[in-house]
All heavy atoms as an XYZ file, in Angstrom:
698
protein
N     -38.175     28.241     76.905
C     -38.855     28.256     75.626
C     -39.080     29.676     75.139
O     -38.974     29.956     73.976
C     -40.181     27.487     75.757
C     -40.897     27.330     74.453
S     -39.987     26.212     73.386
C     -41.044     26.175     72.004
N     -39.393     30.593     76.033
C     -39.625     31.977     75.610
C     -38.346     32.609     75.079
O     -38.400     33.478     74.225
C     -40.205     32.800     76.750
O     -39.255     32.944     77.782
N     -37.201     32.160     75.575
C     -35.932     32.685     75.083
C     -35.738     32.318     73.623
O     -35.283     33.141     72.833
C     -34.757     32.146     75.927
O     -35.008     32.447     77.285
C     -33.461     32.765     75.495
N     -36.098     31.099     73.241
C     -35.994     30.670     71.854
C     -36.944     31.477     70.969
O     -36.573     31.906     69.878
C     -36.301     29.177     71.735
C     -36.206     28.576     70.337
C     -34.786     28.761     69.791
C     -36.574     27.114     70.366
N     -38.144     31.720     71.446
C     -39.117     32.520     70.699
C     -38.618     33.956     70.536
O     -38.747     34.547     69.457
C     -40.466     32.502     71.400
N     -38.045     34.515     71.594
C     -37.506     35.875     71.519
C     -36.350     35.937     70.533
O     -36.231     36.888     69.754
C     -37.054     36.345     72.896
C     -38.187     36.599     73.861
C     -37.710     36.871     75.272
O     -36.480     36.906     75.507
O     -38.567     37.048     76.148
N     -35.485     34.931     70.553
C     -34.361     34.875     69.619
C     -34.846     34.777     68.180
O     -34.319     35.450     67.290
C     -33.454     33.686     69.960
C     -32.162     33.572     69.171
C     -31.295     34.814     69.385
C     -31.405     32.324     69.595
N     -35.889     33.976     67.940
C     -36.468     33.872     66.601
C     -37.043     35.213     66.144
O     -36.901     35.600     64.995
C     -37.551     32.797     66.564
C     -36.966     31.411     66.554
O     -35.817     31.214     66.154
N     -37.746     30.443     66.990
N     -37.714     35.919     67.054
C     -38.260     37.236     66.706
C     -37.156     38.227     66.374
O     -37.276     39.007     65.431
C     -39.117     37.780     67.847
C     -40.465     37.127     67.917
O     -40.946     36.580     66.932
N     -41.079     37.181     69.081
N     -36.077     38.201     67.131
C     -34.949     39.101     66.866
C     -34.334     38.790     65.510
O     -34.061     39.702     64.717
C     -33.904     38.997     68.002
C     -34.467     39.600     69.286
C     -32.599     39.685     67.601
C     -33.626     39.336     70.521
N     -34.146     37.509     65.215
C     -33.589     37.119     63.913
C     -34.515     37.505     62.769
O     -34.068     37.962     61.720
C     -33.312     35.611     63.878
C     -32.110     35.237     64.712
O     -31.236     36.056     64.970
N     -32.081     33.986     65.156
N     -35.817     37.346     62.973
C     -36.797     37.719     61.955
C     -36.755     39.227     61.700
O     -36.796     39.674     60.557
C     -38.179     37.284     62.432
C     -39.156     37.071     61.315
C     -40.475     36.508     61.785
N     -40.313     35.180     62.359
C     -40.835     34.802     63.523
N     -41.538     35.625     64.249
N     -40.657     33.574     63.975
N     -36.657     40.014     62.772
C     -36.589     41.470     62.623
C     -35.313     41.892     61.903
O     -35.342     42.784     61.052
C     -36.674     42.150     63.985
C     -38.054     42.122     64.582
C     -38.101     42.815     65.931
O     -37.275     43.713     66.169
O     -38.966     42.447     66.740
N     -34.191     41.268     62.227
C     -32.932     41.586     61.543
C     -33.035     41.296     60.047
O     -32.603     42.090     59.229
C     -31.777     40.774     62.131
C     -31.214     41.341     63.372
C     -29.940     40.609     63.754
N     -29.586     40.951     65.113
C     -29.156     40.108     66.022
N     -28.996     38.834     65.726
N     -28.864     40.513     67.225
N     -33.598     40.136     59.724
C     -33.731     39.754     58.318
C     -34.639     40.739     57.585
O     -34.345     41.154     56.469
C     -34.291     38.345     58.212
C     -34.332     37.843     56.793
C     -34.673     36.358     56.744
N     -34.536     35.817     55.434
C     -35.368     36.022     54.422
N     -36.401     36.817     54.591
N     -35.167     35.468     53.248
N     -35.721     41.130     58.208
C     -36.635     42.087     57.594
C     -35.950     43.429     57.360
O     -36.098     44.038     56.304
C     -37.876     42.277     58.472
C     -38.934     43.233     57.943
C     -39.458     42.752     56.609
C     -40.055     43.377     58.939
N     -35.171     43.890     58.340
C     -34.435     45.149     58.158
C     -33.473     45.058     56.981
O     -33.342     45.989     56.203
C     -33.678     45.504     59.435
C     -34.534     46.157     60.472
C     -33.709     46.793     61.570
N     -34.488     46.809     62.774
C     -34.339     45.963     63.781
N     -33.410     45.056     63.752
N     -35.112     46.034     64.840
N     -32.778     43.926     56.844
C     -31.847     43.738     55.741
C     -32.571     43.729     54.396
O     -32.093     44.302     53.430
C     -31.037     42.443     55.918
C     -30.031     42.520     57.024
C     -29.010     43.629     56.828
O     -28.489     43.790     55.704
O     -28.737     44.357     57.802
N     -33.725     43.078     54.347
C     -34.482     43.020     53.102
C     -35.009     44.391     52.695
O     -35.014     44.746     51.522
C     -35.648     42.032     53.230
C     -35.276     40.565     53.288
C     -36.504     39.726     53.610
C     -34.644     40.114     51.993
N     -35.470     45.158     53.660
C     -36.045     46.455     53.329
C     -34.984     47.486     52.967
O     -35.290     48.476     52.327
C     -36.929     46.991     54.468
O     -36.174     47.031     55.667
C     -38.143     46.129     54.654
N     -33.739     47.251     53.343
C     -32.670     48.173     52.948
C     -32.463     48.151     51.444
O     -32.071     49.144     50.853
C     -31.356     47.798     53.637
C     -31.280     48.207     55.075
C     -29.937     47.808     55.650
C     -29.887     48.090     57.128
N     -28.635     47.632     57.723
N     -32.718     47.007     50.802
C     -32.492     46.884     49.367
C     -33.705     47.276     48.538
O     -33.611     47.388     47.331
C     -32.090     45.439     49.002
O     -33.154     44.561     49.358
C     -30.819     45.030     49.720
N     -34.856     47.473     49.164
C     -36.059     47.827     48.419
C     -35.967     49.265     47.934
O     -35.780     50.191     48.711
C     -37.303     47.648     49.295
C     -38.579     48.013     48.590
C     -39.070     47.214     47.574
C     -39.271     49.148     48.933
C     -40.235     47.539     46.917
C     -40.442     49.488     48.283
C     -40.925     48.677     47.273
N     -36.086     49.436     46.639
C     -36.005     50.771     46.051
C     -37.345     51.283     45.557
O     -37.451     52.390     45.073
C     -35.015     50.753     44.871
C     -33.619     50.371     45.286
C     -32.995     51.513     46.070
N     -31.630     51.185     46.414
C     -31.136     51.145     47.621
N     -31.909     51.408     48.639
N     -29.889     50.846     47.853
N     -38.358     50.467     45.632
C     -39.679     50.883     45.183
C     -39.880     50.565     43.715
O     -38.944     50.228     43.004
N     -41.113     50.639     43.291
C     -41.438     50.443     41.891
C     -41.929     51.767     41.341
O     -42.435     52.608     42.078
C     -42.480     49.324     41.707
C     -43.744     49.588     42.514
C     -41.884     47.966     42.065
C     -44.850     48.559     42.320
N     -41.772     51.955     40.042
C     -42.138     53.238     39.441
C     -43.550     53.264     38.883
O     -44.149     54.315     38.759
C     -41.140     53.577     38.337
C     -39.742     53.802     38.876
C     -38.734     54.074     37.776
O     -39.158     54.306     36.624
O     -37.543     54.059     38.076
N     -44.053     52.086     38.488
C     -45.396     51.986     37.923
C     -46.119     50.831     38.602
O     -45.491     49.905     39.082
C     -45.312     51.717     36.424
C     -44.788     52.896     35.636
C     -44.787     52.571     34.165
N     -43.890     51.442     33.899
C     -42.661     51.553     33.416
N     -42.175     52.703     33.115
N     -41.918     50.490     33.217
N     -47.451     50.869     38.584
C     -48.190     49.737     39.151
C     -47.829     48.438     38.436
O     -47.499     48.447     37.251
C     -49.659     50.099     38.906
C     -49.672     51.570     38.707
C     -48.340     51.925     38.113
N     -47.909     47.334     39.139
C     -47.617     46.031     38.556
C     -48.690     45.670     37.537
O     -49.866     45.992     37.715
C     -47.553     44.966     39.652
C     -46.516     45.224     40.754
C     -46.711     44.226     41.885
C     -45.113     45.137     40.191
N     -48.304     44.995     36.461
C     -49.252     44.685     35.383
C     -50.282     43.633     35.775
O     -51.442     43.735     35.425
C     -48.494     44.207     34.145
C     -47.705     45.294     33.485
C     -47.001     44.774     32.255
C     -46.184     45.891     31.625
N     -45.475     45.434     30.447
N     -49.863     42.598     36.463
C     -50.750     41.474     36.726
C     -51.400     41.504     38.105
O     -52.074     40.555     38.476
C     -49.993     40.161     36.560
C     -49.506     39.983     35.142
O     -50.160     40.411     34.203
N     -48.363     39.365     34.982
N     -51.206     42.542     38.852
C     -51.796     42.637     40.189
C     -53.042     43.509     40.139
O     -53.129     44.447     39.349
C     -50.784     43.212     41.172
N     -53.975     43.182     41.006
C     -55.221     43.951     41.071
C     -54.955     45.327     41.659
O     -54.251     45.464     42.647
C     -56.216     43.197     41.937
C     -57.610     43.779     41.888
C     -58.458     43.049     42.860
N     -58.069     43.554     44.184
C     -58.848     43.521     45.239
N     -60.003     42.949     45.174
N     -58.449     44.024     46.381
N     -55.514     46.350     41.042
C     -55.374     47.709     41.543
C     -56.602     48.129     42.324
O     -57.506     47.337     42.574
N     -56.636     49.386     42.719
C     -57.790     49.932     43.434
C     -58.362     51.082     42.632
O     -57.646     51.783     41.919
C     -57.411     50.389     44.859
C     -57.057     49.206     45.720
C     -56.272     51.374     44.844
N     -59.678     51.274     42.766
C     -60.354     52.299     41.980
C     -60.772     53.517     42.791
O     -61.069     54.558     42.230
C     -61.605     51.706     41.325
C     -61.252     50.616     40.321
O     -60.235     50.760     39.633
O     -61.998     49.627     40.245
N     -60.815     53.366     44.116
C     -61.261     54.485     44.940
C     -60.457     54.521     46.229
O     -59.770     53.555     46.580
C     -62.751     54.352     45.261
O     -62.965     53.270     46.129
N     -60.568     55.627     46.935
C     -59.887     55.768     48.215
C     -60.403     54.740     49.219
O     -59.624     54.152     49.966
C     -60.071     57.189     48.752
C     -59.390     57.509     50.074
C     -57.878     57.352     49.949
C     -59.737     58.922     50.520
N     -61.690     54.482     49.204
C     -62.275     53.490     50.118
C     -61.698     52.098     49.832
O     -61.372     51.348     50.760
C     -63.792     53.475     49.990
N     -61.557     51.751     48.543
C     -60.954     50.465     48.178
C     -59.503     50.396     48.628
O     -59.044     49.354     49.096
C     -61.020     50.234     46.670
C     -62.434     50.028     46.165
O     -63.327     49.732     46.981
O     -62.642     50.166     44.934
N     -58.774     51.492     48.475
C     -57.371     51.540     48.891
C     -57.252     51.312     50.397
O     -56.447     50.492     50.852
C     -56.743     52.877     48.509
C     -55.305     53.113     48.979
C     -54.354     52.109     48.341
C     -54.875     54.543     48.668
N     -58.059     51.998     51.167
C     -58.015     51.863     52.627
C     -58.377     50.434     53.036
O     -57.698     49.828     53.867
C     -58.948     52.898     53.296
C     -59.107     52.614     54.777
C     -58.425     54.305     53.064
N     -59.411     49.879     52.431
C     -59.833     48.509     52.746
C     -58.736     47.512     52.429
O     -58.426     46.630     53.243
C     -61.116     48.162     51.959
O     -62.135     49.090     52.291
C     -61.570     46.746     52.256
N     -58.120     47.633     51.269
C     -57.065     46.702     50.865
C     -55.822     46.857     51.739
O     -55.190     45.871     52.115
C     -56.718     46.910     49.386
C     -55.765     45.905     48.830
C     -56.307     44.478     48.771
O     -57.522     44.278     48.933
O     -55.492     43.560     48.580
N     -55.472     48.080     52.101
C     -54.322     48.287     52.990
C     -54.580     47.686     54.374
O     -53.681     47.097     54.967
C     -53.979     49.778     53.101
C     -53.334     50.389     51.866
C     -53.196     51.896     52.037
C     -51.998     49.759     51.560
N     -55.794     47.822     54.879
C     -56.133     47.192     56.170
C     -55.985     45.678     56.069
O     -55.461     45.036     56.978
C     -57.560     47.542     56.602
C     -57.671     48.864     57.279
N     -57.311     49.056     58.585
C     -58.108     50.065     56.824
C     -57.518     50.316     58.915
N     -57.997     50.957     57.859
N     -56.435     45.097     54.943
C     -56.339     43.653     54.751
C     -54.877     43.211     54.692
O     -54.489     42.227     55.307
C     -57.052     43.237     53.460
C     -57.166     41.728     53.284
C     -57.715     41.358     51.920
N     -56.809     41.666     50.844
C     -55.689     40.985     50.558
N     -55.329     39.979     51.310
N     -54.932     41.336     49.548
N     -54.041     43.970     53.991
C     -52.626     43.624     53.845
C     -51.893     43.731     55.181
O     -51.099     42.859     55.536
C     -51.959     44.539     52.794
C     -50.458     44.400     52.812
C     -52.501     44.224     51.407
N     -52.166     44.775     55.947
C     -51.430     45.021     57.188
C     -51.960     44.240     58.394
O     -51.377     44.317     59.468
C     -51.392     46.518     57.512
C     -50.387     47.269     56.686
C     -50.792     48.063     55.629
C     -49.034     47.150     56.945
C     -49.867     48.744     54.861
C     -48.099     47.826     56.189
C     -48.513     48.623     55.148
N     -53.031     43.469     58.223
C     -53.496     42.665     59.351
C     -52.642     41.414     59.551
O     -52.736     40.756     60.583
C     -54.970     42.301     59.196
C     -55.264     41.293     58.134
C     -56.758     41.077     57.919
O     -57.578     41.797     58.502
O     -57.084     40.178     57.142
N     -51.780     41.104     58.582
C     -50.900     39.940     58.686
C     -49.554     40.340     59.282
O     -49.192     41.515     59.303
C     -50.676     39.337     57.299
C     -51.962     38.895     56.638
C     -51.729     38.447     55.234
C     -53.055     38.147     54.573
N     -52.940     38.057     53.147
N     -48.808     39.354     59.751
C     -47.484     39.609     60.317
C     -46.449     39.937     59.245
O     -45.521     40.691     59.482
C     -47.000     38.401     61.121
C     -47.763     38.239     62.419
O     -48.337     39.232     62.887
O     -47.787     37.120     62.953
N     -46.610     39.352     58.071
C     -45.654     39.570     56.983
C     -46.344     40.384     55.895
O     -47.391     39.994     55.385
C     -45.160     38.245     56.420
C     -44.496     37.395     57.461
N     -43.230     37.667     57.929
C     -44.933     36.312     58.142
C     -42.913     36.772     58.842
N     -43.935     35.938     59.006
N     -45.745     41.503     55.541
C     -46.334     42.418     54.566
C     -45.429     42.490     53.352
O     -44.225     42.686     53.466
C     -46.510     43.828     55.186
C     -47.019     44.805     54.155
C     -47.438     43.774     56.381
N     -46.033     42.333     52.175
C     -45.299     42.459     50.923
C     -45.237     43.951     50.582
O     -46.213     44.538     50.127
C     -46.007     41.668     49.831
C     -45.286     41.710     48.512
O     -44.479     42.596     48.253
N     -45.587     40.742     47.664
N     -44.084     44.557     50.786
C     -43.980     46.003     50.594
C     -44.071     46.392     49.120
O     -44.481     47.499     48.804
C     -42.715     46.588     51.253
C     -41.449     45.918     50.739
C     -42.818     46.486     52.757
C     -40.175     46.514     51.271
N     -43.710     45.476     48.223
C     -43.883     45.757     46.800
C     -45.366     45.859     46.452
O     -45.765     46.701     45.662
C     -43.206     44.696     45.949
C     -41.701     44.801     45.983
C     -41.038     43.727     45.153
O     -41.704     42.741     44.763
O     -39.840     43.882     44.898
N     -46.188     45.000     47.059
C     -47.627     45.058     46.819
C     -48.227     46.340     47.398
O     -49.071     46.975     46.761
C     -48.319     43.824     47.402
C     -49.795     43.784     47.120
C     -50.276     43.725     45.817
C     -50.719     43.831     48.154
C     -51.629     43.707     45.553
C     -52.074     43.808     47.902
C     -52.531     43.742     46.599
O     -53.873     43.735     46.338
N     -47.779     46.740     48.561
C     -48.248     48.008     49.153
C     -47.865     49.170     48.239
O     -48.675     50.057     47.969
C     -47.673     48.209     50.574
C     -47.988     49.594     51.097
C     -48.218     47.154     51.522
N     -46.633     49.144     47.739
C     -46.165     50.172     46.807
C     -47.049     50.168     45.555
O     -47.469     51.224     45.064
C     -44.717     49.914     46.458
C     -44.004     51.067     45.794
O     -42.830     50.947     45.485
N     -44.654     52.172     45.547
N     -47.368     48.981     45.060
C     -48.243     48.848     43.894
C     -49.619     49.453     44.172
O     -50.171     50.183     43.337
C     -48.383     47.369     43.495
C     -49.600     47.086     42.685
N     -49.700     47.440     41.367
C     -50.782     46.519     43.019
C     -50.897     47.099     40.915
N     -51.568     46.540     41.902
N     -50.199     49.139     45.325
C     -51.516     49.672     45.665
C     -51.508     51.198     45.665
O     -52.424     51.836     45.137
C     -51.970     49.159     47.027
C     -52.387     47.704     47.104
C     -52.661     47.316     48.547
C     -53.601     47.441     46.231
N     -50.485     51.761     46.282
C     -50.401     53.223     46.354
C     -50.275     53.839     44.957
O     -50.863     54.884     44.677
C     -49.231     53.645     47.240
C     -49.335     53.151     48.669
S     -50.774     53.754     49.546
C     -50.305     55.443     49.804
N     -49.526     53.187     44.082
C     -49.358     53.694     42.723
C     -50.598     53.485     41.856
O     -50.857     54.262     40.937
C     -48.155     53.039     42.049
C     -46.790     53.445     42.583
C     -45.703     52.558     41.981
C     -46.502     54.902     42.271
N     -51.361     52.435     42.130
C     -52.523     52.142     41.290
C     -53.707     53.055     41.605
O     -54.611     53.190     40.783
C     -52.936     50.678     41.433
O     -53.469     50.427     42.702
N     -53.708     53.692     42.772
C     -54.800     54.595     43.126
C     -54.620     55.925     42.405
O     -53.586     56.571     42.510
C     -54.853     54.827     44.636
C     -55.800     55.941     45.023
C     -57.168     55.796     44.819
C     -55.336     57.124     45.554
C     -58.043     56.810     45.151
C     -56.201     58.146     45.893
C     -57.554     57.985     45.683
O     -58.415     59.001     45.999
N     -55.625     56.290     41.644
C     -55.643     57.598     40.986
C     -56.542     58.511     41.810
O     -57.733     58.251     41.966
C     -56.178     57.486     39.560
C     -55.375     56.551     38.681
C     -53.991     57.078     38.460
C     -53.209     56.153     37.563
N     -51.856     55.948     37.946
N     -55.951     59.563     42.344
C     -56.675     60.462     43.229
C     -57.883     61.081     42.524
O     -57.806     61.502     41.377
C     -55.738     61.564     43.720
O     -56.401     62.371     44.657
N     -58.974     61.105     43.238
C     -60.210     61.682     42.737
C     -60.700     62.679     43.775
O     -60.891     62.320     44.936
C     -61.242     60.559     42.527
C     -62.533     61.065     41.951
O     -62.769     62.253     41.826
N     -63.398     60.135     41.598
N     -60.925     63.935     43.386
C     -61.361     64.949     44.359
C     -62.627     64.561     45.118
O     -62.793     64.927     46.277
C     -61.601     66.189     43.499
C     -60.755     65.992     42.295
C     -60.712     64.519     42.052
N     -63.505     63.794     44.481
C     -64.744     63.377     45.147
C     -64.428     62.519     46.379
O     -65.120     62.595     47.393
C     -65.646     62.615     44.149
C     -66.864     62.035     44.835
C     -66.055     63.532     43.010
N     -63.367     61.708     46.292
C     -62.973     60.874     47.426
C     -62.536     61.704     48.632
O     -62.619     61.240     49.766
C     -61.806     59.949     47.050
C     -62.193     58.861     46.077
O     -63.398     58.537     45.985
O     -61.295     58.330     45.401
N     -62.049     62.883     48.388
C     -61.449     63.688     49.453
C     -62.364     64.768     50.013
O     -62.014     65.428     50.997
C     -60.167     64.345     48.929
C     -59.142     63.318     48.593
C     -58.878     62.786     47.366
C     -58.266     62.661     49.507
N     -57.881     61.851     47.462
C     -57.489     61.759     48.762
C     -58.064     62.753     50.880
C     -56.528     60.949     49.346
C     -57.106     61.950     51.461
C     -56.350     61.054     50.694
N     -63.539     64.948     49.446
C     -64.438     66.030     49.877
C     -64.776     65.938     51.365
O     -64.797     66.948     52.063
C     -65.717     66.052     49.013
C     -65.370     66.630     47.642
C     -66.826     66.834     49.675
C     -66.519     66.673     46.672
N     -65.008     64.727     51.865
C     -65.400     64.612     53.279
C     -64.262     64.960     54.233
O     -64.484     65.177     55.411
C     -65.945     63.222     53.580
C     -64.951     62.108     53.449
C     -65.625     60.784     53.748
C     -64.670     59.643     53.605
N     -65.306     58.369     53.866
N     -63.026     65.060     53.727
C     -61.876     65.408     54.566
C     -61.499     66.884     54.458
O     -60.555     67.327     55.092
C     -60.655     64.568     54.180
C     -60.893     63.102     54.334
C     -61.043     62.293     53.226
C     -60.988     62.526     55.593
C     -61.267     60.930     53.354
C     -61.214     61.168     55.743
C     -61.359     60.379     54.615
N     -62.227     67.632     53.653
C     -61.893     69.042     53.447
C     -62.896     69.944     54.154
O     -64.026     69.554     54.417
C     -61.886     69.401     51.954
O     -63.186     69.166     51.414
C     -60.857     68.609     51.193
N     -62.451     71.135     54.447
C     -63.379     72.148     54.925
C     -63.020     73.443     54.204
O     -61.848     73.808     54.116
C     -63.306     72.319     56.433
O     -62.094     72.909     56.806
N     -64.007     74.065     53.659
C     -63.767     75.268     52.878
C     -64.039     76.495     53.718
O     -64.949     76.553     54.524
C     -64.659     75.255     51.638
C     -64.328     74.146     50.693
C     -65.047     72.962     50.717
C     -63.281     74.275     49.810
C     -64.734     71.931     49.859
C     -62.939     73.241     48.945
C     -63.690     72.068     48.967
N     -63.179     77.460     53.542
C     -63.299     78.718     54.265
C     -63.160     79.822     53.227
O     -62.186     79.860     52.489
C     -62.186     78.797     55.316
C     -62.324     80.041     56.181
O     -63.203     80.883     55.906
O     -61.541     80.157     57.122
N     -64.095     80.722     53.173
C     -64.052     81.765     52.135
C     -62.886     82.726     52.351
O     -62.553     83.498     51.485
C     -65.367     82.518     52.071
C     -65.675     83.304     53.296
C     -66.977     84.008     53.158
N     -67.028     85.059     54.162
C     -68.012     85.858     54.342
N     -69.072     85.762     53.588
N     -67.972     86.773     55.272
N     -62.241     82.688     53.524
C     -61.110     83.558     53.766
C     -59.847     82.790     53.572
O     -58.773     83.128     53.766
C     -61.164     84.164     55.164
C     -62.395     84.997     55.363
C     -63.473     84.541     56.099
C     -62.482     86.243     54.786
C     -64.599     85.312     56.281
C     -63.609     87.034     54.953
C     -64.667     86.558     55.695
């Protein structure tokens, strides 16, 4: 039985590789999909999307495009040095 499961996983991985070869990305956020307003929202939504076995890469691309960078979101990740 494990051999059949392994074979199914191999076939699933092959199919996924073939599908992702044709993905060229999107240039603008999708019109009818929900976007994100902050870095925290982006991180939360990406965690939610990637917790599943099957990930819609177009939706991930949309999320990344819908986030408008805000310097306030990044302050806690910066360190300033006067030199």
